[in-house]
C-alpha positions as CSV (number, residue, x, y, z in Angstrom):
1,M,76.3,54.9,102.5
2,P,79.1,57.1,103.9
3,E,79.5,60.7,102.9
4,P,82.4,61.3,100.5
5,E,85.3,63.3,101.7
6,P,85.2,67.0,100.6
7,G,87.6,67.9,97.8
8,F,88.8,71.0,96.0
9,V,87.8,72.1,92.5
10,G,90.2,73.9,90.1
11,V,88.3,76.5,88.1
12,R,89.8,78.3,85.1
13,I,88.7,82.0,85.0
14,W,90.1,85.0,83.3
15,D,92.4,87.1,85.6
16,R,90.4,90.2,84.7
17,S,87.2,88.5,85.8
18,V,88.8,87.5,89.0
19,L,89.8,91.1,89.8
20,V,86.3,92.4,89.0
21,L,84.7,89.7,91.1
22,M,87.1,90.2,94.0
23,D,86.4,94.0,94.0
24,W,82.7,93.3,93.9
25,L,82.9,90.8,96.8
26,L,85.0,93.2,98.9
27,T,82.8,96.3,98.3
28,T,79.3,94.8,98.3
29,D,77.2,94.6,101.5
30,E,76.8,90.9,101.8
31,T,73.5,91.4,103.7
32,A,72.1,92.9,100.5
33,I,72.9,89.8,98.4
34,P,69.8,87.6,98.1
35,H,70.3,84.0,99.4
36,T,68.0,81.2,100.3
37,H,70.4,79.4,102.6
38,P,73.3,80.6,104.9
39,S,75.7,78.3,103.1
40,Q,75.4,80.5,100.0
41,K,76.7,83.4,101.9
42,Q,79.6,81.3,103.3
43,A,80.4,80.0,99.8
44,L,80.8,83.5,98.6
45,R,83.1,84.2,101.5
46,D,85.1,81.0,100.7
47,L,85.3,82.2,97.0
48,L,86.7,85.6,98.1
49,T,89.3,83.9,100.4
50,A,90.4,81.6,97.6
51,I,90.7,84.6,95.2
52,E,92.7,86.6,97.8
53,W,95.1,83.6,98.3
54,A,95.5,83.1,94.5
55,R,95.8,86.8,93.5
56,G,96.6,88.9,96.5
57,L,94.7,92.0,97.6
58,G,96.6,94.8,95.9
59,Y,95.2,96.5,92.9
60,T,94.8,100.1,91.7
61,A,91.7,101.9,90.5
62,A,93.2,102.0,87.0
63,E,93.8,98.2,87.0
64,L,90.2,97.7,88.1
65,Q,88.8,100.1,85.5
66,V,90.7,98.3,82.7
67,A,89.5,94.9,83.9
68,Q,85.9,96.1,84.2
69,E,86.0,97.4,80.6
70,Q,87.6,94.3,79.2
71,V,85.2,91.9,81.1
72,S,82.1,93.9,80.1
73,S,83.2,94.0,76.5
74,N,82.1,90.3,76.3
75,M,78.6,91.1,77.3
76,S,75.6,91.6,75.1
77,D,74.2,95.1,75.0
78,E,71.0,93.9,76.8
79,D,73.1,92.6,79.7
80,R,75.0,95.9,80.0
81,K,72.0,97.7,81.3
82,I,72.3,98.1,85.0
């Protein structure tokens, strides 16, 4: 059976979550992120690239702080503990 052609997936995600995720991916040491296969690391790189294309790289510390507060407001108190 032949392998299907790769495709693209459209994902709906809150723009504030995208900003928080982009900042995290840009500032986290990828060697510190646990993974069980090299493809997982590459998939995170692919995600960051897609976010950069869709959103662009520019944002301020104030924009990030507001996004972080709004995104974390949807968390349970238990999950907020870092």
